N, C-alpha and C positions, 0 to 999 in steps of 0.2 A: 504494500500500500504506500502511496505517495504521502509524504509528511511535510508540513510546514512547521518547523520547530521553534521559530522565533518570530515575534511580531515586530520586525524591523525592516528597514529598506522598503522594497516594493510591497511588503506585507504589513507595513506600519499601520495601515488603515484598520487592521484587526484589533489594534490596541485600544483600550478605553481612554488612553491619554491622547489619542489622535484628535487633533482639533477639527471637529465636525459638529456644527450646530445640531442640537437635538431639543425638541420641545417635549417635556415630560411633566405631567400634572399641571399644565398651563404655564409653565415657566420655560423660557428659552435659555438653555445652557450652552456653553461654548464647547463642551466635550462630555463624553459619558462619565468620566471620573467625577466631574463637578456635579452632574445630575445624581449619580449614585451616592456620593458622600452627603449630599444635601438631604437624602432620604433617611439618614440616621435620626433626623429630628422629625417630629410631627407638626412643628410650628412653621406655618407658611412664611412668616417674616424671616426666620432663620434660613429656610430653604432658598429664599430669594437672594440672600447674601452670597450664595455659591454661584450664581448665574455666570459671572465673568471671571471666576477664579481659575487660574492655571491648574493643571492636574496636580502639581506638587502642592500648591497653596490649598487646594481643596482637600487633599489628603491630610495636611497639617491641621486645617480648620476642623475637619471631620473628627479628629482625635480630641478636639477641645470642647466639643458640644456634648450636652447630655444625650446619650444614645437611647433611643426608644426601647422599651422593655422587650418588645417582640422581635428585635432586630435579627437575632440568629435564626428565627423561623421564617422571616419574610425576605431576607437579603437576596437569596437566589432568585426568587420570583421577581423581585424588583430589578435585579441585574438583567434577567431575561427580558422584561418589559422595556427597559431602557435600550438594550441592544436591538430589539425588534424595531423600536422607533428610530434608532440611528439609521438602520438600513432602509426602512420604509420612507423616511424623510430625505434620504440622500441616495437617489437612484444610481448615481455613478458608483457609490460604495457598494450598493446591492449587486451591481453587475460584477464588481471586483470580487465580492464574496462568492458569487456563482462561478466565477472564473477559477476559483480554487478547486473546482471539480469535486472529486471525492477524497481529496487530501485530508489526512488527519491533521487537525489544527491543535498545536501544542503550545501553550503559553509558557514557554521556558523563560526563566528569568534569573538574574543574579542577585536579587534582593531577598531571597529565601522565602518567597511566597509559595507555599505548597498547598494552599487551599484553592486559590483562583488559577494557579499555574503549577509549574514544576520547577524544582531547583535540584541541580545535579541528578536529573533523571527521576526524581521522586516527587510525588505529589498527586493530588486528585484532578488537577487540570479542569476545574469547574468552568472557567471562562471558555476554554477551548471546546468543551462539550456543549455549552450553551450555543456557541457560534455554529457548531456543526448541526445542532438541532434546528436553529433558525434557518440555516442554508437549506436544509431538507424541507422544512415547513413552508418556506416562502417560494419554493420552486413552483412554477405554474404548469 
């Protein structure tokens, strides 16, 4: 099976840090990371503060807010919804996703994230699995 093991270079668009506008829950965010981190809060004012934050700034800010109690049970569904919206709202990116064919998408990283990706070949690769599911679900 063909593999895309890093979301860099021509495959950078697969990363949540890729700068692509996405509207989620009525707020326009500059990237998926900002949208996702904002959802740690249930407060719409706090969520709006994330709209224009860079991916790095959104991650830092996300660690500083009070995280909703149900975060661990809803975060994967939220990630799925945000990623679906990214591709539905950006047809060029959807075409690029489809152009990955049946390649296994592996969010390999060097920052030791073994939940959303893999580090040193180990991890659950949750983001990669979400992207592959979206690719399958959105095919017409």
